[in-house]
N, C-alpha and C positions, 0 to 999 in steps of 0.2 A: 743288637747283639748283646749277648751278656758280658759286662765288662766287671774287672775286678780291678780296683785300684791297690796299689802296694806301695807303702812309704820305704826307700831304700834305708836298711839297717845292716849291722854287721853280723846277722847272723843267718844260719844256714836254712834255706827252704827247700830248693831243690836244685840239681846242678843246672837246669836252664836259666832259672832265676839268679842264682849265683852268680853266673858268668855276667848276666846281663847288668846286675848290682855292680860287679866289679869294672865294669866297662864306664860307667857314670859316675862311678865315685870320685874321679879325678875332676870331673866337671862342676859336679854340683852335688853336695851330699846330701840335700833334700829334696832332690828332684822326685816328681811323682812320675811314675810308668804307668800307662794304660795297655793292658793285655786282652786280647780276645780269648776268653776260655775255651772256646770251640776247637783252638788248634794245640791245647795242651794234651800232652799223652795220657791215655786212661791209667792212672795211678791209683793205687787203693785209698780211698777217702777222699779223692776228688774227682768224683763224678758229676758232671754238669746236667742237669735236667734238659732235655730238648723241648724247644718251644716251635708251635706251628705258626705258619704265616697266615692261615686260614682256618677258621673254626666251624666251616660250612658242612653240614652233613652230607654224605656222598649218597647220589641218587641214580644208580645203576640199574636197578628193575623196575620195569613197566610192564603195564598188560596191553598188549598188541592183539587184537581180534580173539580176546578171551584167553590168552596165552601169557604167562610172564616170560620176558624176556630181558637179556642182560643188554643194556643199551651203552656199548662203549664203541669208541671210534676206532675204525678198522673192522669190527665185527658186524655191528648192526648198521651204521652208516658211515659215510667217508667224511674226511675232514673238509671243513667248508673251504670254498673255492676262492682264492683271493686273486685279485688283478691288481697289477702296477699300472698306475696311470698318472698323468701331470696334474700336481696340486692345484686345483682353481685358487685365484687371487681372493684374500679375505676381504669381502667388500665391508665398508662402513656404513652400518645402518644408523642413518639419522631420521628416519620415520617422515613424519610431515613438516618437522621443524627444518629452517634452512640450515646451509653449511655454517658451522660456527669456526672461528679463528683460533678458538682455545685448543682445539685437537691438534694443530699445527704447533702450538706452544710447547705441548706437553709429550710430543713426539721426541724419540731418541735422536741424538745427533748422528750417531753411529748406526748404520743399518744391521739388523740382526740378521744371521746367517740362518735361513729356512732349506729345509728339503725342498727340493724340486719336484719330487716324486711321492706319491702316498699309496698305501695299500688298502683298496676297496672290495668289499665283498662283490661276487660276480652278479649276483641279483640286482645290486646298484649300478655297477659301470657297465654292465652289458645287457641291460634291460631293452627288449625291444629289438635285439641285434640278431637276425634271423639269415642264415644262408639259405638261399633258394636254389635248387638243381631241378631242371626239365628233364624227364625220362620217359621211356616206355617199356612196357613187357609184352610178351606173347601169351595170349591164351588160346588153349587148345579148342576147337570146335568139333566135336564127334557127331553132331546130330545132323549137318548138312554135308553132301557131296560136293557142293559148289566151291567151298572154302575150307582150309586146313585150319586156319588160326586167324585171330583177329589182334589187332595192336591197339594195347590202350595206353592212353597219354596220362601219366601223373606228375604229380609235384612233390618232391622231396624236400621237406623243411628241416632244419637243423637248427636248433634254439642254443646260443651259445651260452646263455645264463645259466643252463644247469645241465647241458649236454645231452638234451632228449631231441628224439626225431618223430616226425609226423609224416605220413603219405596221404596225400590227398587227389581225387580224381576230378578233373574240371566236369561240370555237367553239360551233356548234350540233349538237344530237343528229340524226343522220340527215340531214345537210345535202347530201351527194353532191358536195360540192366541196373542194378542199385549204384548210383555212383556218389560221390561225395568223400566222406572220410573213409579210406580203406584200412589203415593201421594207425590207432590212437597213439597219442603223444605219451612217449616213455623212451628209456634208454634201450637204444638196439644193440644186440651183440654184435661183436666185430668178428670177421671171418678168421681173424689171427688170434682170437682169445680176448677177453676182457669186454669192454665196450667200445661203441664206434666213436671216433673222435674226428676233429675237423680235418687232420691231415690224411683221413683214410679215403676223403671223398674226392674225386678227380673226374673233370669231364673226359669222357670216352671209355670209362672203366664199367665194369659188369657187378653190380652190388646185389649179392645174395641177401633176400631178407624173408626169413620162415618160408622156405621152399621156393620163392619167387625170384628171378633174376632181373632186376630193373637195369636197363642199360641208361646211363646218365648222357644225355645229348649236349646240353647247353645249361647255362646258370645266368643269373641277372646281372646288373652292373655292379651293386654293391657287393655281390659276393667275389667277383674278379678283384675289385679295389681291395677287399679283405685280403685275399691271398697274395696279392702284391707287396702289401703292406708286411706281412709275415714271411715274406721271401720265398712264395711258392706261386708258379705261374700255372693258371688253367689252360687247358687245350683248347683249340678253336672249336667252334659250335659244330656239330653234326646234323645232316638234314635226319629228321624224323621219318622212321619207315611207315609206309602208307599201304595198308592191306587191301584186297578185292572188294569188301564192303565199302570201304570209305570212298574208293574211286567210283562205285556205282552212284553213292549218295551225292558226290559232287556233280556228276553228269546229269542227275536228275534236276539239278538247279538251273542247267543251261535251258533258256526259254527260247533262243533264236533257233530257228531251222537250220539244218544242214545245208539244204539247198534253197536258195531264194525262189520265192514264189513267182511264177510264170504264166502265160496262156498255155503251154503244154501241158504243164504240171495242173491246172485246174480242168484241164480236158479229160486227161487220165482220171483225174479223182471222180469226175462226174460219169466216165464209162463205167468206172467201177462201182456205182452206185452211191459215191459219196459227193462231197466236194460243193455242197449246198452253201455256199459262203455267203453271208449277210454282208454286201457291200458297205451299206451304211454304218455296220457294226465295226466293220475293219476300218472304215475311215474315221470313226469316232477313238478307236483305239492308238490309232498312229498320230491323230492331231490333236487329241485332247488337250485343252488349256493353250491353243496356238490361235491369236488373233491378229489379223491385218489391221492396223490402224493408220487412218488418212485424215489429215487436217484439211478442212476445207472453209470456204467462206459462200456465203449467200446475200447478194446485192438486194435487200428488201425495197422495192419500190411502191408498196401497197400504203405505207404510212405516209402522213404530211411531210414528213422530214426524211431526206434518205438516210439510210442505215445500213452498215456492213455487219452481219451477223456471223458470228464464228461457229462450227459445227465440227463434231468428229464422227467420222464414219467408220464403224465395225464390222469386220466381217469374220465370222467365226470359221475356222476351216474344220472344224469338228462335224458340222452339219449344215454348212453353207447358208447359215442365216447371217441377215445383216441388222444392226441396230445403230441407229442415228440420235447423238445426244448434242444438245447445245451447250455451248460454253458462255455462260453470261459475264460479261465485264462488269467490273465495280461501277455500281450506279447507273446500270442501264436502264432501270425503271421497269424491268420485267419481271414477271412471278417466276418464282425459283422452281420450274418443272422443266428438269433437264432431259427428261427422255421425250425426244420430237418423233421417233418413230421405234415401237417397242420390237424386241427382239423376235424375228420372224423371216420368213423367206419372202425376199421383196420382188413382184414381178417386174420385168423390164419395160419400158415405155409407159404406156396408159395403165393406170391401176384402175381395175374393175373387181367387183364382189361377185364371185362365180356362186351360182346355186348348185343344188344337189345332183341335178342332172347334166351339169355342164361336164366336159371332157376333161381328164386329168391333164394338167400342164407338164411338159418334158423339162428336162434340167437346163436346157438351152433357152426356156422362156423366162427365167431368173436371173437376177442380178448376180453376176459373179465378181468376188473381188479380186481375182487374179487378173480381170481385164481392166482394172483401174490403173492409173498411173499419174505421176506429177506433173501438172499444168493441163490436165483435161477439164473440161468442162461438160458435165453430165446432167441430164433431165431425170430425177427420180419422181416418184408420185405424182405423175402426170405434168405437174407445171412448177416443180421447185428445181430451180438452176442452181448446181453447185460447182464452185470450181476449187480443184484441189490442189493446194500449194505446198504440201509437205507429207511425211511420212516418218514413222518411228525407225528406232535402229534395227528392230527385229522385223520390220516389213521390207527394209531395205537388203537385210541379209537374205531373207527368205527368196525375193526376186532374184537375188545374184547367185544363189547357190541352187534353188530348186528349179526356177523357171528360165534362167541363163540370161536374165536382161537386168541392167542396173538403172535406177529411177533416177530421174533428173534431180539436181541439187534444189533446195528450197527455195521459193519464190517470195519475194518481199510484197505483201498486201496490205501493209499497214497504211491507213489514209495519213494525209498529213493535217498535223494541228491545225483546228480551226482559229484564224486569227480574229481574236476580238478587238473591234477597234476601241481605242482608249478616247473618252471624251476630252477634249480641250480644258484645261482649267480656266475658269472664267477671271477677267482682272479683279484686282484688288478694289474693293470699294472704299476703302478707308474707314470703315467702322471698326472699332475693336481693333485687336492685335491681327498679326498676319497668321498665325497659328490658329486663331478661333475661327477667322473666316474660312480657312483651308478645311478646318474640322466639320463646318457646316457643308461643305462641298462634298466631302469623302463620306459622311455619313449621314443617314436618315436622321437619326437622333443624334444630335452632337454631342462629344463628351469633351471635358477638360483636355487640352493637350498635354501630352506626358513631357517633363522636363527630362534633359539630358545631364543627370546628376554626376556622371563621370567627367563631362565637360567642366561641370560648375565646380567640381572639386579641383581639377586640374588649373583652372585659369581663374580661381577665385581672386579677386582683387586686381586682377591685370589690366591696365587700361592703356590703349594707345592713343598718344595726343599729336596732333598735326596743326600746323598753321596753314590759314587758307584765306583767300579774298575771293569777291564777287569775280567771276569769271568776264563779265560785261557791265562794269557798273556804271551808274549814273554819276554825273559830276559831283553829286553830294555825297556818294557813297566809295569815292576813290580811296579814301584814307582809311576804310573800316578793315579790321582785322578780326579774324574769328579763328577760334580754337575748337577743333574737331576732335571729339572723344569717342573712341571705339573701345567697347567693353568685349573683352575675348569670352567671357564666362556664359553671357547670353546673346551675342552679336548685336547688342543694342548701341545706336548710336545717338550721341546729343552734340549739339553745337552752343557754344558759349562765346559771347563777345565781351573780350576785357575792356574796361574803362580806360578813355585817353583823354588827356586834357584838351579843354576847349573843342571838342568834336561837334557838341551841339545835338546830340542823338543819345537817347537813353538806352545804355548798355546794359549787360546782363544777360540771361537766358534766352536764347535765340531759338532753340527746337528742344523740346522735351526729349528725356531719354525714353527710347522706344525702339522696335524693329521696323525700320523704314527700308522702302525699296528704292534702288538706284534708278531713275527714269531714264538714265542713257542704256544701261544693259536690259533693264527689266527683270532683274532680280535682287534679291536682298543683298545688303553691302556685305562685302568682304573686306578683310584687311589689305588684301592687295588693290583695292579700287581707290586707296587714299595715298598711294606713294605719291611723291613729290613730281609734279608735272601732268598728273592726270587731273581730270575735270569731272566732278559728280554733280548731279542734279537731283535735288530733293523738294518737293512740293514747288516746282516751277522755279527754283531757285539754283543758279549755276555757281559752282565754287571751283577757284583753282587751287590747287594744292600746292603749298610753297615750299614748307620745311617740315621737319619732325623732330621730337626731342630726343635727348641722349639714349634713353631707355628704350625707345621704339627703334632707333638706328642700331642698337645692339642686339634687339631681339630679331631683326631683319637679317642682321649679317652673320650672326650665330644663333640657331635655334635653341642650342643649349644653354645659353646665357640667362634664361628665363628661370632655371634653377637656382636656388639659392646653395650656398656653401655651409653644410651642415658638419656639426662634430658628431661623428657616428656614436662615440662613446656615451656622448649626452643624449643622443636620441635612443640610445638601448635603455639607458637609466630611465628617462622619462617614460619610455613603453612600459618596462616593468613595473613601475610604481603606477602607471594609469592600469594597466591588466589588474594588479593586486587590489585594486579598488573597487572592480567590477563586482565580484562575487568573494563570500568568504571561503569558498572552497576552489582549489585549484582545478579540481574536475570540472566544476561549472564554468570556470572561465576558458578552459580548452573546449568544451561543449559549444561554447558562444561563438567561437570564431572558426569551429568546424562546420561550416554549413551543411555540407553533405553528409556528416555523421560517418565518415569512413575510418576514423580512429588516426589520421594524419592531417597536418595543415600543408596545404601545397601553395605555390606561388600564388594563384589568384586569390586564396583566401588571407595569406599573409599582405597583400598588398591592401585589401579591404581593411584589415586591422590597422595598418597604417594610416589610412585615409581617415579612419574614426578617431583617431588621436591627434590629427592635424598635420599629418605627413604626407599631403597627397601629391605635392610638387616634387618628391623625390625622383631622380632618374631611374632607370632601369638598371644601371649598373650597382646604384646605391642599394637599390632593393635587394639586389641577388648578393650583395655583401653582408647585409644584416641577415638575410635568410639562411647563407652559409655560416654566420656565426652562431645561429639557433641549431642548425643542423650539425649535430657533432658527429655521426656517422658518414655524412657527406654523401647522401644517398637520393638528394633533390628535394626531400620531403622533411617535416619536422613531426615527430611521433611524439607521444604523451609522455615518455620519459624524458626525453630531451627539452620539452616545454617547461616540465617540472624543475629539471636541473638549472635552467636559465632563470625562470621566474622566482623559484623559492631559494631561500638561503639553507646552508647545511644546518642541520639540526645539533650535531656535536663536532664543531670545526678543531682541527688540530692547534692551529696557530691563531694568533691574536688578530684580529681586524682583517679577516681573509677576506679579499675581493674576488669577483668574477673577473676571468680573463678578458684582456682588451681585443677589441674588434680587429680582426685583420684586415687592412685597408688594401691589400695587395688585389691585382686584378684577377677575378677568377678564371681560370681557364677551363672552358667547356663546362662550367658549372650552369650556366645560363641552358645549353642544350639539355644537360641532365634533368634541370627541373622543369624545362618544357616538356620533356617524355614523361616525367612523373605526371603532369597535367593530363596529357593524352592518354596515359595507361589508367589513370582514375576513371577518366571519361568513358572509356571502353569498358573497365570494369563495371561501371554503372549499367550501360546498354547491355552487356551479357546478363546481367542480373535481371534486367526488364525483359529481355527476351525470354530467358528462362521460365519467367514466371508468368509471362504472357502465353506461352505454349502449354505450360502447365494447368493455367485456368482453362484453357479451351478443352484439354483431353481428361481433365480429371474432376471437374466440377459436374459434369454431366456424364451419367453412367453409359448412355448409348452413343455419345459423340465417339468414343474409339471404333464401336462397331460401324458407325455411317462412314468415318474416314478410312476404315480398313475396307468397306465396300467400295469406296470410290477408288482406293488403290486398285483393287480387282478389275476395274474397269479400265484403268489407264495402263497396267502391265500386268503380265502373268508371271513375273517374276517375283521373288521375295525381297527385292530391294527396289527404292525408287531414289529419284534425283529430288534437288532443292526445288526446281521447278515444279515437279509433279506434286511435291508436298504443299506447294503454294496454291496449286490448281486445285488440289482437293479440299483445302482448307476454305478456297474462295467459293467451291460448290456447296459446302456445308452452311456458307453464311458467315464465315470468319476470315479476316483480312490479316497478314502478316509480310512485312518488307521482307524481301529475300534477303538482305543483309542481317535482319534480325534471325530469320531461319538459320544462316550459315553461324551465326554466333551462338545459338542455343544449341545446335545439332554438335558443334565443335566442342562446346563446353560439356555436353553430356555424353559424347562419344570421341574422345580424343583418338586423333589418329585415323579418324574414318574416311573413306572416299566420298566426296560430296556427291558424285555421281552415281553412287552405289550404296545408299543408306538402308542397311537392313531396319525396316519400319517396325518389326515385332520387338527387336532389340531396343529401339528409340522408344517405343511406348513403356518398355520396362523401365528404361532409364528415367523418362518422365515422372511415372507413378513413384519410383523410388526417392527422387530428388525434389518432389513437389513440396513437402513440408521443410526441406532445408532451407528454402528462399522465402523469407518473410517478406510482407508487402511493405513493411515501414521499418526503417533502421532507427 
């Protein structure tokens, strides 16, 4: 604004300035007064030049369709439509960098008052917001005397962003009239003048548009919610009117006859010159895809060894044909040719090959599946005797509903397992150790016996010592005393005779340390065999046990006394230092102890880590305390971040000489169950990955395998879904074996929530193909 600064002086400028000068004269003689010259009166000689806020050149004339038009708001176009909406929160864009604490430092202490709403243009706020109304209008038919009008269904679309409308008609097959867009998108004129607005549309009203009257019958859910928010309620939906032409078209789609077919109707049709019905075609149309399945067995006595062979008898209701398929058990030793009898009509009784001159067989001369039942023993193909022991669900339902008889329950025909006699173990010869001799008996090519490293770690250095003497000594051996040592780590036994004054016998080692057999029990020595009062016999020498040392007595009285008392804080510090000396990078240290490479250290892996660094004798409660100390989140397992927090030191500590938190030595409540659950959960995860990978290898590595399994499913059922047992049976038929538990894991993972008795195999194939590359073989 133009401002003129005056210095107060005692001379006359104008009446306004003079009064202003006299008011301020008493306060400050030299005060400066700022006056906006735009508010001064128009006095001669005091005209202030006007200043513009913008110097842009006006642009009101444009060329539209070759004609010059004045582009002015209200004349050529309307004012842009603005919508009041809730202001979105201002997000902090940090990009790929982590969140910094400096932003919190520079934030203001007092919240800045901001407006909760904002004005947005309609093309942004109401983009893709469309009101949809369903309506009908009548169109006159003057070319036919069978109908006067036809009802045409339309959809009225109202676009909120620019208040435009569009009318479309859904396309119908063979309608004979052009359908689709009836009225292009533009602003519709309102019957009351102006343009059509959202409040002018209501369900149940008649909307006149360019000479046609559209009856609005219904609207979609979004439209109803929109009108409810603005305080307007749409009326209930009205049934659409149906004309005579549509009734005729719907009646033509009904394929069932008005009256059921019976013998009288067939007779009347033949008398009128028609009715030559193909009975086989009628049977095919009614029973296509319906198959009766009977499970049977055949006791094969033609082989040197008795064998019970399972079969599947299929009877096709569409053409009365029979197919017999053999179900090969695992490792049965037979060639994989499942078709025992190809699909054809099977003669009943003796099977003979008819020549060209043989008379035609009647329908009763062939095997009919409706005559079969559970528990029946039937002879087919002259000399093959089959015993039917079960049927599928469709067969049982067909017999119950169509034939009026129920099949008997399934019969158990499984043979008892053959008991293989186990040869007796020969006596120990005395050459070599006990394990070496037993390995030569159990295996043709002896291998070195495996050592129990768990036992070695747990009982390393633990020796039980007993005092003994000869049970039936000679006179010169009455005073001899022996020390029997039993080593818990490998069950070895040694006997030592301590020196005595004036004994007259050379003392020292009486029996070498080795695994020996107690000749009284016929088994290897155990710690319980050497309790005081017992008698043992080794190499024909009998010893009477007299006493035991204090350590052995404490161990037998309290088994937990074998564990030493450890300082848990010292154990943690030693464990940290030992782990940090393994590899230079903490990532490699974590991978060293994460044996299954699943990203966490479970209780078993943590126990092995303790055993590696010399803490193999810790009790279970102590191991749980240490695991809980490393497990910050208390979820039963140690993640990589938790491992780094306890093994590494902080890079920039706040205080001096900051130490790690001490070990909480309180007894963990329910933490042992949580850790054990995590171990089971991880094992189940590995089993699920293995099962999904195995199923993916079967179905995805061969292009034809999916077609073969689908064909087997078609033989097993006519439905589009199968059970877990049918999937296992189809895989066995194609030469692949998967345990039912693994199949349940794979199917449940690929299709969560699916019914395991009704698995849609097409969707299962799609899920296997999709997830095949997501499960790597090695982690």
